[in-house]
N, C-alpha and C positions, 0 to 999 in steps of 0.2 A: 479375731478372738484371740490368736497367738500373741499378738502385740499386747493385748489387754492383761494376759496371763503373765507375760514378761514383765510389764511395768508392776503389775502387783507384786511379784516375786521380788524384784528390785527395791521396792518401796515399802519394806518391813515384812512383806510375806516370808516365803522360803529363803530368801537371800539372807535374812538376818539370821537364821540358823545355820547357814553356810558359813557366814562370816564371823560367827560366835559373838554376837551383838543382840541384845533384847531389842525386839521390834518396838516402835514408838505405839502410843494407844491408838486405837481406832476410836474416836469419839465423834458423836454426829454433830459436830460443828461445822462441817463443810459440806453438808447435804441440805440443798443441792450444792455444787461446787460454787465459789464466789467468781465474779467478774474480776479479772485482775485488772487494776488501774495503776498508772504511774503518773506522778505529779507531786507538786510540793506539798498537797493537802493530805496525801497517801503516806501513813506512818506505818512502817514494817517492824516487828520484833520477832526475834528469832530465838529458838530454844531447841535444845536436844544436840543430837550429832547427825551430820549430814554425810550421804554416801558418796557424793561426787567432789564436794570441795570442804573448804574451811567456812566456818560461820563469817569471817572476814570477808572472804571472797564472795560469799552470797550477798553480804551487805553491800559490797562495792558494786555487785551488779544491779542492784535496787538503786542506788544513788547515780550510777550512771543513767539509768533511765528515767531520773527526775524525782523518784521517791525519797523518803527520808527514814533513816534507822534510828531506834531507840532501843536502849537495854531492858526497860521495863514496860509492862502492860500499864496503860493508863486510858482515861476516857477518848483521847485523841487516836489510839490504836486503831489502824485500819485492818491489818493483817497480822496474825500470830503465825508464823511460819514454824512448824514443827519438823524437826529433822526425821529423817528416816530410822534413826535408831534411839531407844530410849537412854537414859543417863542413870548410872548408879548414885547419881547425886540427887536424883528427883526425889522429893519427899515421900511421894506413894510410890508403888511399884511400876505403875504404867503411867503416871504423869507427874509434873512438878508444879511448883507455885505460880509460873507464868500461866499455865493451862488452867490452873484453878481460879487464878484472877479472871482471866478471859471469860469463863464460864460464869463467873459471879456478875461480871459486867453486862 
């Protein structure tokens, strides 16, 4: 249980308060958690700020595993990866246009 609490704190829980960033939204879009797949047919889109690396580095990890990254949500999108921290640039206080578009699709 301690590991789960630590991961929760690092992924937008109390860590966001400690680091001074607003945590990303907790939307029911990943309940139950999806099975992560890698391959040329899997399209990843990233949004928000990430705790452990830059968006560019995260995208590189996907492409090294055989996935594809795109800048915007489309019907081809397989996964929207939401960063640990929200962004002051998001249109809404807790989510942005990419999250809104994903929910619409």
